[in-house]
VEXDREN-2710 file (C-alpha; in Angstrom, 1 decimal):
% VEXDREN-2710
k/r/px/py/pz
1/UNK/83.6/87.8/79.3
2/UNK/81.4/90.7/79.3
3/UNK/81.0/90.8/75.9
4/UNK/80.6/86.9/75.2
5/UNK/78.0/86.5/78.1
6/UNK/76.2/89.5/77.2
7/UNK/75.9/88.2/73.2
8/UNK/75.2/84.6/74.5
9/UNK/72.2/86.1/76.8
10/UNK/70.9/88.6/74.4
11/UNK/70.8/85.7/71.4
12/UNK/68.9/83.0/73.9
13/UNK/66.6/85.8/74.6
14/UNK/65.9/86.4/70.8
15/UNK/65.1/82.7/70.6
16/UNK/63.2/82.5/73.5
17/UNK/61.0/85.7/72.0
18/UNK/60.1/84.4/68.5
19/UNK/58.0/81.3/69.7
20/UNK/56.5/83.4/72.2
21/UNK/55.6/86.3/69.9
22/UNK/54.1/84.0/67.6
23/UNK/52.0/82.2/70.2
24/UNK/50.7/85.5/71.7
25/UNK/50.1/87.0/68.1
26/UNK/48.1/83.4/67.2
27/UNK/46.7/83.7/70.4
28/UNK/45.2/87.1/71.1
29/UNK/45.5/89.4/68.0
30/UNK/44.5/86.4/65.4
31/UNK/41.9/85.1/67.6
32/UNK/38.3/85.0/65.3
33/UNK/36.4/87.1/67.0
34/UNK/39.4/90.2/67.1
35/UNK/39.8/88.9/63.3
36/UNK/36.1/89.2/62.4
37/UNK/35.7/92.4/64.1
38/UNK/38.7/94.2/62.1
39/UNK/37.2/92.7/58.7
40/UNK/33.6/94.3/59.4
41/UNK/35.7/97.8/60.3
42/UNK/37.6/97.4/57.0
43/UNK/34.7/96.6/54.9
44/UNK/32.3/99.5/56.6
45/UNK/35.5/101.9/56.1
46/UNK/35.6/100.7/52.5
47/UNK/31.9/101.0/51.8
48/UNK/31.4/104.4/53.0
49/UNK/34.2/105.5/50.6
50/UNK/32.5/103.7/47.5
51/UNK/29.6/105.5/48.4
52/UNK/31.0/108.9/49.0
53/UNK/33.8/108.8/45.7
54/UNK/30.9/107.0/43.8
55/UNK/32.9/104.0/42.7
56/UNK/32.0/101.7/40.0
57/UNK/33.0/98.0/40.4
58/UNK/35.5/98.3/37.4
59/UNK/37.3/101.1/39.0
60/UNK/40.7/99.0/39.9
61/UNK/42.8/102.5/40.4
62/UNK/39.8/104.0/42.6
63/UNK/39.7/100.9/44.9
64/UNK/43.5/100.7/44.8
65/UNK/43.8/104.0/46.1
66/UNK/41.6/102.9/49.0
67/UNK/44.4/100.1/50.0
68/UNK/46.8/102.6/49.8
69/UNK/45.9/103.8/53.4
70/UNK/44.9/100.4/54.6
71/UNK/48.2/98.8/55.0
72/UNK/48.7/94.8/55.3
73/UNK/44.3/94.6/54.2
74/UNK/44.0/93.0/50.7
75/UNK/40.7/93.3/48.6
76/UNK/39.1/91.2/45.8
77/UNK/36.6/92.6/43.9
78/UNK/33.8/90.7/41.7
79/UNK/32.8/92.5/39.0
80/UNK/31.4/90.1/36.5
81/UNK/31.3/86.6/35.7
82/UNK/34.4/85.1/36.3
83/UNK/35.6/88.7/36.2
84/UNK/37.7/89.9/39.1
85/UNK/40.6/92.6/40.2
86/UNK/42.8/92.4/43.4
87/UNK/44.3/95.4/45.2
88/UNK/47.0/95.3/48.1
89/UNK/48.9/98.0/49.7
90/UNK/48.3/100.7/46.6
91/UNK/48.7/98.1/43.9
92/UNK/46.3/96.4/41.6
93/UNK/47.4/92.9/41.2
94/UNK/47.3/91.6/37.7
95/UNK/48.8/88.6/35.8
96/UNK/50.0/86.1/38.4
97/UNK/49.4/88.5/41.6
98/UNK/46.0/88.4/40.7
99/UNK/43.7/85.9/43.5
100/UNK/41.7/83.4/41.7
101/UNK/38.6/81.9/43.2
102/UNK/37.1/78.8/42.4
103/UNK/33.6/79.4/43.3
104/UNK/33.0/82.8/43.0
105/UNK/30.0/84.5/44.5
106/UNK/27.8/87.0/42.1
107/UNK/24.2/88.1/43.1
108/UNK/22.2/91.0/42.6
109/UNK/19.4/90.1/45.6
110/UNK/21.5/89.2/48.4
111/UNK/21.0/92.2/51.0
112/UNK/24.0/94.3/51.6
113/UNK/26.2/94.0/54.8
114/UNK/25.7/90.2/55.0
115/UNK/28.9/88.2/54.3
116/UNK/29.8/84.8/52.8
117/UNK/33.1/82.5/53.6
118/UNK/35.6/81.8/50.8
119/UNK/38.9/80.0/50.8
120/UNK/40.3/84.1/50.5
121/UNK/38.4/85.1/54.1
122/UNK/35.1/86.8/54.5
123/UNK/33.3/88.1/51.4
124/UNK/31.4/90.9/52.1
125/UNK/28.5/92.5/49.5
126/UNK/29.1/96.0/48.5
127/UNK/27.0/98.2/46.6
128/UNK/29.1/100.1/44.0
129/UNK/27.9/102.7/41.6
130/UNK/26.6/100.3/39.1
131/UNK/25.9/97.5/40.9
132/UNK/26.3/94.9/44.0
133/UNK/29.1/92.9/44.3
134/UNK/31.2/90.6/46.7
135/UNK/34.0/91.9/47.9
136/UNK/36.6/89.5/49.9
137/UNK/38.7/90.9/52.4
138/UNK/41.8/89.6/53.6
139/UNK/43.7/90.9/57.0
140/UNK/47.6/90.2/56.7
141/UNK/48.3/92.5/59.6
142/UNK/49.2/89.7/62.0
143/UNK/52.3/89.1/60.1
144/UNK/53.3/92.8/60.3
145/UNK/52.8/92.6/63.9
146/UNK/55.0/89.3/64.3
147/UNK/57.4/91.3/62.0
148/UNK/57.0/94.6/64.3
149/UNK/57.6/92.8/67.7
150/UNK/61.0/90.8/65.7
151/UNK/62.6/94.1/64.8
152/UNK/61.4/95.5/68.2
153/UNK/62.9/92.8/70.1
154/UNK/66.0/92.5/67.9
155/UNK/66.4/96.7/68.4
156/UNK/65.7/96.0/72.5
157/UNK/68.3/93.3/72.2
158/UNK/71.1/95.4/70.5
159/UNK/70.5/98.5/73.0
160/UNK/70.3/96.1/75.9
161/UNK/74.0/94.8/74.6
162/UNK/75.1/98.7/74.3
163/UNK/73.9/99.5/78.0
164/UNK/75.4/96.5/79.3
165/UNK/78.9/97.4/77.4
166/UNK/78.8/101.0/78.1
167/UNK/78.0/100.0/82.0
168/UNK/80.9/97.8/82.3
169/UNK/83.2/100.6/80.6
170/UNK/81.8/103.1/82.7
171/UNK/83.1/101.4/85.9
172/UNK/86.2/100.3/83.9
173/UNK/86.8/103.5/83.1
174/UNK/86.0/105.1/86.7
175/UNK/88.8/102.5/87.9
176/UNK/91.2/103.8/85.8
177/UNK/90.5/107.4/86.6
178/UNK/90.6/106.9/90.1
179/UNK/93.6/105.1/89.6
180/UNK/94.9/107.9/87.7
181/UNK/94.2/110.2/90.2
182/UNK/96.1/108.1/92.8
183/UNK/99.3/107.7/91.0
184/UNK/99.2/111.5/89.7
185/UNK/98.4/112.1/93.7
186/UNK/101.7/110.1/94.5
187/UNK/103.9/111.4/91.5
188/UNK/103.1/115.2/93.1
189/UNK/105.1/113.8/96.2
190/UNK/102.3/112.6/98.2
191/UNK/104.2/108.7/98.5
192/UNK/102.5/108.3/102.2
193/UNK/98.9/108.5/100.2
194/UNK/98.0/104.4/99.4
195/UNK/96.8/103.4/95.8
196/UNK/93.8/101.3/97.0
197/UNK/92.4/98.7/94.8
198/UNK/89.8/95.3/95.4
199/UNK/89.5/94.7/91.8
200/UNK/90.6/91.0/90.6
201/UNK/91.3/91.7/87.3
202/UNK/93.8/93.5/84.9
203/UNK/93.2/97.0/86.4
204/UNK/93.6/95.9/90.1
205/UNK/96.8/94.1/89.3
206/UNK/98.2/97.3/88.0
207/UNK/96.7/99.5/90.8
208/UNK/98.5/96.8/93.4
209/UNK/102.0/96.7/91.3
210/UNK/101.7/100.8/91.3
211/UNK/101.3/100.6/95.3
212/UNK/104.0/98.1/95.5
213/UNK/106.2/100.3/93.6
214/UNK/105.3/103.3/96.0
215/UNK/105.8/101.4/99.2
216/UNK/109.3/100.2/97.6
217/UNK/110.3/103.9/97.0
218/UNK/109.1/105.3/100.3
219/UNK/110.9/102.2/102.0
220/UNK/114.0/103.2/100.0
221/UNK/113.9/106.9/101.2
222/UNK/113.7/106.2/104.2
223/UNK/116.3/104.3/104.0
224/UNK/118.5/106.9/102.6
225/UNK/117.5/109.7/104.8
226/UNK/118.3/107.5/107.5
227/UNK/121.8/106.8/106.1
228/UNK/122.1/110.6/105.2
229/UNK/121.2/111.6/109.0
230/UNK/123.5/108.9/109.9
231/UNK/126.5/110.5/107.5
232/UNK/125.6/113.7/108.8
233/UNK/126.4/113.3/112.2
234/UNK/129.0/111.0/111.7
235/UNK/130.8/114.0/109.6
236/UNK/129.7/116.8/111.9
237/UNK/130.7/114.7/115.0
238/UNK/134.0/113.8/112.9
239/UNK/134.7/117.7/112.1
240/UNK/133.7/118.4/115.9
241/UNK/136.1/115.8/117.2
242/UNK/138.9/116.4/115.2
243/UNK/139.0/120.7/115.2
244/UNK/138.7/120.5/119.1
245/UNK/142.1/118.5/119.5
246/UNK/143.6/120.3/116.4
247/UNK/143.3/123.7/117.7
248/UNK/144.9/123.0/120.8
249/UNK/147.7/121.4/119.0
250/UNK/148.2/124.0/116.6
251/UNK/148.2/126.4/119.7
252/UNK/150.5/124.4/121.2
253/UNK/152.9/124.4/118.2
254/UNK/152.3/128.2/117.9
255/UNK/153.9/128.8/121.5
256/UNK/156.9/126.1/120.5
257/UNK/157.6/128.1/117.4
258/UNK/157.7/131.3/119.2
259/UNK/159.6/130.2/122.2
260/UNK/162.4/128.0/120.3
261/UNK/165.1/129.6/121.6
262/UNK/166.9/126.4/123.0
263/UNK/165.9/124.3/120.3
264/UNK/168.3/122.6/117.7
265/UNK/167.7/123.6/114.1
266/UNK/166.6/120.1/113.4
267/UNK/164.0/120.4/116.5
268/UNK/162.9/123.7/115.1
269/UNK/162.0/121.6/111.7
270/UNK/160.2/119.4/113.0
271/UNK/158.0/121.7/115.2
272/UNK/157.6/123.6/112.0
273/UNK/156.8/120.5/110.0
274/UNK/154.1/119.5/112.8
275/UNK/152.5/122.9/112.6
276/UNK/152.0/122.4/108.8
277/UNK/150.2/119.0/109.0
278/UNK/148.1/119.9/111.7
279/UNK/147.2/122.9/109.6
280/UNK/146.3/120.4/106.6
281/UNK/144.7/118.1/108.7
282/UNK/142.4/120.7/109.7
283/UNK/141.9/122.3/106.3
284/UNK/141.4/118.7/104.9
285/UNK/138.5/118.5/107.8
286/UNK/137.1/121.4/106.8
287/UNK/137.0/120.6/103.1
288/UNK/135.2/117.3/104.1
289/UNK/132.7/119.3/106.0
290/UNK/131.5/121.4/103.3
291/UNK/131.3/118.9/100.8
292/UNK/128.7/117.3/102.9
293/UNK/127.0/120.4/103.3
294/UNK/127.4/121.2/99.4
295/UNK/126.4/117.7/98.3
296/UNK/124.7/115.6/100.7
297/UNK/122.4/117.8/102.9
298/UNK/118.8/116.6/102.5
299/UNK/117.0/118.7/105.1
300/UNK/114.6/121.3/104.0
301/UNK/115.4/123.7/107.0
302/UNK/117.1/123.9/110.4
303/UNK/116.6/125.6/113.9
304/UNK/117.2/129.2/113.9
305/UNK/117.4/131.1/117.2
306/UNK/117.0/135.3/117.4
307/UNK/120.2/136.8/117.4
308/UNK/121.3/140.3/117.4
309/UNK/123.4/140.3/114.0
310/UNK/125.6/143.0/114.9
311/UNK/127.4/141.3/118.3
312/UNK/127.4/138.3/116.7
313/UNK/128.8/139.7/113.7
314/UNK/131.5/141.4/115.6
315/UNK/132.6/138.5/117.4
316/UNK/132.5/136.2/114.6
317/UNK/134.5/138.5/112.1
318/UNK/136.7/139.5/115.1
319/UNK/138.4/136.4/115.6
320/UNK/139.7/136.6/111.7
321/UNK/141.5/140.0/112.4
322/UNK/144.5/138.7/113.5
323/UNK/144.7/136.0/111.0
324/UNK/144.2/138.8/108.2
325/UNK/146.9/141.4/109.5
326/UNK/149.2/138.4/109.7
327/UNK/148.6/137.9/105.9
328/UNK/148.7/141.4/105.2
329/UNK/145.0/142.3/104.6
330/UNK/142.6/145.1/106.6
331/UNK/139.4/144.6/107.3
332/UNK/136.8/147.3/107.4
333/UNK/133.4/146.6/109.2
334/UNK/130.6/149.0/108.3
335/UNK/127.4/148.5/110.4
336/UNK/126.4/152.4/111.1
337/UNK/123.2/152.6/109.4
338/UNK/121.9/149.3/110.9
339/UNK/119.3/150.0/113.8
340/UNK/120.7/149.0/117.2
341/UNK/119.0/145.5/118.5
342/UNK/118.3/144.5/115.2
343/UNK/117.8/140.6/115.4
344/UNK/118.1/138.1/112.9
345/UNK/116.8/134.1/112.7
346/UNK/119.9/132.3/112.0
347/UNK/121.8/129.0/112.4
348/UNK/124.9/129.9/114.6
349/UNK/126.5/127.2/113.4
350/UNK/125.8/127.5/109.8
351/UNK/126.5/131.3/109.7
352/UNK/130.0/130.7/111.3
353/UNK/130.5/128.4/108.5
354/UNK/129.6/130.8/106.0
355/UNK/131.6/133.5/107.8
356/UNK/134.5/131.2/107.8
357/UNK/134.2/130.2/104.7
358/UNK/134.1/133.4/102.8
359/UNK/136.8/135.0/104.7
360/UNK/139.0/132.3/104.4
361/UNK/138.8/132.4/100.8
362/UNK/139.4/136.3/101.1
363/UNK/142.4/135.2/102.7
364/UNK/143.8/133.2/99.8
365/UNK/142.5/135.7/96.8
366/UNK/142.2/139.1/98.1
367/UNK/144.5/142.0/96.8
368/UNK/147.2/142.9/99.5
369/UNK/147.0/146.2/98.6
370/UNK/142.9/147.0/99.2
371/UNK/141.1/146.5/102.6
372/UNK/138.3/144.0/102.7
373/UNK/135.1/145.8/103.0
374/UNK/132.3/144.1/105.2
375/UNK/129.1/146.4/105.1
376/UNK/126.0/145.0/107.7
377/UNK/122.9/147.1/106.1
378/UNK/118.9/146.3/105.8
379/UNK/117.5/145.2/102.7
380/UNK/115.0/148.4/101.3
381/UNK/111.8/146.3/102.5
382/UNK/113.4/145.7/106.1
383/UNK/113.0/142.3/105.6
384/UNK/116.0/141.1/105.6
385/UNK/119.7/142.1/107.0
386/UNK/122.6/142.0/104.2
387/UNK/126.0/140.8/104.7
388/UNK/128.0/142.1/102.4
389/UNK/132.1/141.2/101.7
390/UNK/133.6/143.1/99.3
391/UNK/137.5/142.5/98.3
392/UNK/139.5/143.3/94.8
393/UNK/141.0/140.3/93.6
394/UNK/144.5/139.4/93.6
395/UNK/146.8/137.2/91.1
396/UNK/147.3/133.7/91.8
397/UNK/148.6/130.9/90.3
398/UNK/146.0/130.1/86.9
399/UNK/147.0/126.4/87.3
400/UNK/144.9/126.6/90.4
401/UNK/141.1/126.2/89.7
402/UNK/138.2/126.3/92.6
403/UNK/135.9/123.4/93.0
404/UNK/133.5/126.1/93.7
405/UNK/132.3/124.1/96.9
406/UNK/132.4/127.1/99.0
407/UNK/129.7/128.9/97.0
408/UNK/127.5/125.9/97.2
409/UNK/127.7/125.2/100.8
410/UNK/127.0/128.6/101.7
411/UNK/123.8/128.3/99.3
412/UNK/122.8/125.7/100.8
413/UNK/123.2/126.8/104.5
414/UNK/121.3/130.3/103.4
415/UNK/118.5/128.5/102.0
416/UNK/118.0/126.4/105.0
417/UNK/118.3/129.1/107.2
418/UNK/115.1/130.9/105.1
419/UNK/117.7/133.3/103.8
420/UNK/119.8/133.5/100.2
421/UNK/123.2/133.9/99.6
422/UNK/124.8/135.2/96.0
423/UNK/127.8/136.3/94.5
424/UNK/129.0/139.5/92.0
425/UNK/132.2/140.0/90.2
426/UNK/132.7/143.3/88.4
427/UNK/135.9/143.3/86.9
428/UNK/138.3/143.0/89.7
429/UNK/135.9/143.9/92.1
430/UNK/134.2/140.7/94.0
431/UNK/131.4/140.7/96.2
432/UNK/129.4/138.2/98.4
433/UNK/126.1/138.7/99.6
434/UNK/124.4/137.3/102.6
435/UNK/120.7/137.5/103.0
436/UNK/119.6/137.1/106.6
437/UNK/115.9/136.8/107.6
438/UNK/114.8/139.7/110.4
439/UNK/113.3/138.5/113.4
440/UNK/110.2/140.6/113.5
441/UNK/109.1/138.6/117.1
442/UNK/111.9/139.7/118.7
443/UNK/111.7/143.6/117.2
444/UNK/108.0/143.5/118.7
445/UNK/109.0/141.7/122.2
446/UNK/111.7/144.7/122.4
END
């Protein structure tokens, strides 16, 4: 539409310019008084040229040389009875191009400078080197001015057209760049940043479609986050609600198994089966919680608190001393190099889950003839406390394959606390390292 409107407008302007320029030239430039003044200037200049160059009346080449520097001027020199030649734009007019005068003017007595009208324009009397001749001067510069106006108008029209197109595309490109910048901002993660558009053209429609897509994605993410949070609350609540009665039930089962002298063999079998099933339920609930942490966690961090890692570690690891001894394993905890009162910023629930997961795996796969070492040390930069679990790998059924859920869970929990988790296997020695950030504010406070 912009191209069509600008083209039509320029064509209309050109059509209006043609008669206007012709009328203006006729009324102003070709006015008789101004035309005569120009002709007088031409003949004066020509007379001076003839006198200076001592030109004869039959020297057409010299006259043509003068006309070379006076464009749009036509001279006719009458050199004798019915003898004449004309020049225009530096060329001698001969043959069909030569002008024809029905009643030429020849005189030897008319004073120099006087004029007489002929069919070709004003005729002046000029003294050449050999005689006085009549010279007819005609001015065609009006056509040149008209042509110049037309060409100038055409050039201005093209410039106006290109300026209109460039301005239009400038605004189009500016809108596209603004839309691109807003889309890039959204693609960078700022989904809350709106995409503005007040235009009614295709670019405006595209901007609105992209903004609708942005709001749809934002809405889906909010719904997914709400569902994930609800799922997390359900898993956490269910895990807690199941583990609490299970712990009690397992305690009662252990008491019954330890005090079963008055039971029949059938009753002992039932108690043993109940204990095994309760243990299976506990293991399944733990796996469910691990799957949730490994695949469904969507938070960027968890709330942490400052804790004395030596005291907290002794408490959490101490709970595993008896189960490890029952499995034939020995735990050796070394924390002598750790300064007393060193505090770390951790989430106690996450730390407990990591330690429980590691020690449970060690209980399953560690070699019974080698002790399990647990080292608590400061990293070289003293920014982290490193909790290292080292054991010798024992043999197990090769058909049993792990899902690596425990490793993913520990990695996620460590990242959420601002630390990191890594495992290293060298030969038959397995190491798991948990790095926890040192709480420097707690140290300064102490």
